[in-house]
C-alpha positions as CSV (number, residue, x, y, z in Angstrom):
1,M,0.0,0.0,0.0
2,G,2.9,2.3,0.8
3,D,4.1,2.2,-2.8
4,R,0.8,3.4,-4.2
5,S,0.7,6.6,-2.0
6,M,4.3,7.3,-2.9
7,N,3.6,6.8,-6.5
8,E,0.6,9.1,-6.2
9,T,2.6,11.8,-4.6
10,R,5.3,11.6,-7.2
11,T,2.8,11.5,-10.1
12,R,1.0,14.5,-8.7
13,E,4.3,16.5,-8.3
14,H,5.3,15.6,-11.8
15,V,1.9,16.6,-13.3
16,Q,2.0,19.9,-11.3
17,G,5.6,20.5,-12.5
18,H,4.5,19.8,-16.1
19,A,1.7,22.4,-15.8
20,E,4.1,24.9,-14.4
21,A,6.6,24.3,-17.2
22,V,3.8,25.1,-19.8
23,E,2.9,28.2,-17.9
24,R,6.6,29.3,-17.9
25,G,6.9,28.5,-21.6
26,D,9.7,26.1,-20.8
27,M,9.1,23.9,-23.9
28,D,12.3,21.8,-23.3
29,A,10.9,20.6,-19.9
30,V,7.4,20.2,-21.5
31,V,8.7,17.9,-24.3
32,A,10.9,16.0,-21.8
33,D,7.6,14.9,-20.1
34,F,6.3,13.3,-23.3
35,S,7.1,9.6,-24.0
36,E,9.4,9.2,-27.0
37,E,6.5,7.9,-29.1
38,L,4.5,11.0,-28.4
39,R,7.3,13.6,-28.8
40,P,6.7,14.0,-32.5
41,Q,3.1,15.1,-31.7
42,A,4.2,17.6,-29.1
43,P,4.1,20.7,-31.5
44,E,0.6,19.6,-32.6
45,I,-0.6,19.4,-29.0
46,A,1.0,22.7,-28.2
47,K,-1.0,24.4,-31.0
48,A,-4.2,23.6,-29.1
49,L,-3.0,25.8,-26.2
50,P,-3.7,29.5,-25.7
51,Q,-0.8,31.7,-26.8
52,P,0.7,32.5,-24.5
53,V,-0.4,30.4,-21.5
54,T,-0.8,32.7,-18.5
55,S,-2.0,30.1,-16.0
56,A,-2.2,26.3,-15.8
57,E,-4.3,24.5,-13.2
58,V,-4.4,20.8,-12.5
59,L,-8.2,20.2,-12.2
60,S,-8.1,16.5,-11.5
61,L,-5.7,13.6,-11.3
62,E,-6.7,9.9,-11.1
63,V,-3.7,7.8,-10.3
64,G,-4.1,4.2,-11.4
65,D,-1.8,1.2,-11.1
66,D,-0.7,1.2,-14.8
67,E,-1.9,4.6,-16.0
68,S,-2.8,8.0,-14.5
69,V,-5.1,10.5,-16.1
70,A,-4.7,14.3,-15.5
71,L,-7.0,17.1,-16.5
72,I,-5.2,20.4,-16.8
73,R,-6.8,23.7,-17.6
74,Y,-4.5,26.2,-19.5
75,S,-5.7,29.8,-19.7
76,G,-4.4,32.6,-21.7
77,D,-5.4,35.8,-23.5
78,T,-7.0,33.8,-26.3
79,G,-9.2,31.7,-24.0
80,E,-8.8,28.5,-22.2
81,V,-8.3,24.9,-23.1
82,R,-8.6,21.7,-21.0
83,I,-6.2,19.0,-21.9
84,R,-6.6,15.4,-20.7
85,S,-3.3,13.7,-20.5
86,R,-2.5,10.0,-19.8
87,W,0.7,9.3,-17.9
88,Q,2.6,6.0,-17.5
89,D,5.8,5.2,-15.7
90,Q,8.6,4.7,-18.2
91,G,12.2,4.3,-17.1
92,G,11.2,5.0,-13.5
93,R,9.4,8.3,-14.0
94,P,5.9,9.4,-15.2
95,V,5.7,10.5,-18.9
96,I,2.8,11.5,-21.0
97,V,1.7,8.7,-23.4
98,G,-1.4,10.5,-24.7
99,A,-3.0,13.9,-24.7
100,E,-6.1,15.5,-26.2
101,P,-8.2,18.6,-25.7
102,V,-11.6,18.1,-24.0
103,A,-14.6,20.2,-24.6
């Protein structure tokens, strides 16, 4: 049981850090959070975001054994977008394996 709460804390910190990196415009850190398979799609996903992002808020996070799902709201001058991202542990750290805007 101890593993799970540790995993949850670590995943939560990682997702929060990702949201903050987007807010800062630190694209290197943002892309580093994507799995290698997903990295080629990062520019496409970034296009869905307001330009610039002025705030990012983690609305929800469901931590599962194999996969965690985060819902993050990105707000900017051009409006706001909510992105649902799926995270899995790869190489000992959580990375994004899927992301799409939600209405």
